[in-house]
MIDOKOL-866756 format. One record per residue (C-alpha): z negated, y, x negated; chain; residue in one letter; residue number from 1. Coordinates in pm, whole numbers, padded with zeros to 5 digits. Each point is the difference from the previous one (the first is absolute). Example, Ala and Ser with C-alpha at 12.3 -4.5 7.8 and 13.67 -1.06 7.14 Angstrom:
2
NODE;-00780;-00450;-01230;A;A;1
NODE;00066;00344;-00137;A;S;2
This chain:
65
NODE;00000;00000;00000;A;X;1
NODE;00098;00340;-00147;A;X;2
NODE;-00270;00243;-00087;A;X;3
NODE;-00035;00328;00190;A;X;4
NODE;00121;00211;-00293;A;X;5
NODE;00308;-00215;-00052;A;X;6
NODE;00094;00037;00366;A;X;7
NODE;-00023;00379;-00016;A;X;8
NODE;00191;00023;-00327;A;X;9
NODE;00301;-00199;00120;A;X;10
NODE;00151;00269;00229;A;X;11
NODE;-00048;00267;-00268;A;X;12
NODE;00158;-00223;-00261;A;X;13
NODE;00299;-00071;00224;A;X;14
NODE;00040;00372;00071;A;X;15
NODE;-00006;00080;-00371;A;X;16
NODE;00249;-00277;-00078;A;X;17
NODE;00237;00121;00272;A;X;18
NODE;-00025;00357;-00130;A;X;19
NODE;00072;-00120;-00355;A;X;20
NODE;00300;-00201;00120;A;X;21
NODE;00142;00307;00177;A;X;22
NODE;-00040;00203;-00319;A;X;23
NODE;00177;-00265;-00207;A;X;24
NODE;00303;-00015;00230;A;X;25
NODE;-00002;00376;00063;A;X;26
NODE;-00064;-00016;00374;A;X;27
NODE;-00157;00302;00171;A;X;28
NODE;-00376;-00046;00052;A;X;29
NODE;-00103;00181;00318;A;X;30
NODE;-00360;-00120;-00024;A;X;31
NODE;-00030;00161;-00345;A;X;32
NODE;00135;00322;00152;A;X;33
NODE;-00265;-00017;00275;A;X;34
NODE;-00274;-00063;-00257;A;X;35
NODE;00121;00296;-00203;A;X;36
NODE;-00008;00229;00305;A;X;37
NODE;-00355;-00109;00087;A;X;38
NODE;-00127;00050;-00356;A;X;39
NODE;00180;00333;-00048;A;X;40
NODE;-00129;00127;00335;A;X;41
NODE;00331;00100;00150;A;X;42
NODE;00152;-00121;00326;A;X;43
NODE;00251;-00281;00020;A;X;44
NODE;00331;00171;00074;A;X;45
NODE;00241;-00294;-00010;A;X;46
NODE;00034;-00306;00218;A;X;47
NODE;00072;-00331;-00172;A;X;48
NODE;00374;00024;00071;A;X;49
NODE;00017;00368;-00109;A;X;50
NODE;-00188;-00086;-00321;A;X;51
NODE;00239;-00282;-00087;A;X;52
NODE;00303;00218;00079;A;X;53
NODE;-00135;00279;-00221;A;X;54
NODE;-00067;-00237;-00291;A;X;55
NODE;00349;-00150;00022;A;X;56
NODE;00157;00346;00024;A;X;57
NODE;-00199;00116;-00303;A;X;58
NODE;00133;-00296;-00196;A;X;59
NODE;00354;00090;00098;A;X;60
NODE;00072;-00342;00139;A;X;61
NODE;00108;-00112;00340;A;X;62
NODE;-00007;-00357;00110;A;X;63
NODE;00227;-00160;00249;A;X;64
NODE;-00223;-00299;00067;A;X;65
């Protein structure tokens, strides 16, 4: 039976691994954007789809699929 601390660590570990995977492949990380807004104390101004569109536009790439 898993210990209490192991059970609580698993979701955080999975979140961190997913965030790292997105960084490696260069995918936009909306959750990191939300965390940044909370820590910086400014309001969230972009929806998930607007954030992704802005990141892709900034990169100068458009994807057809």
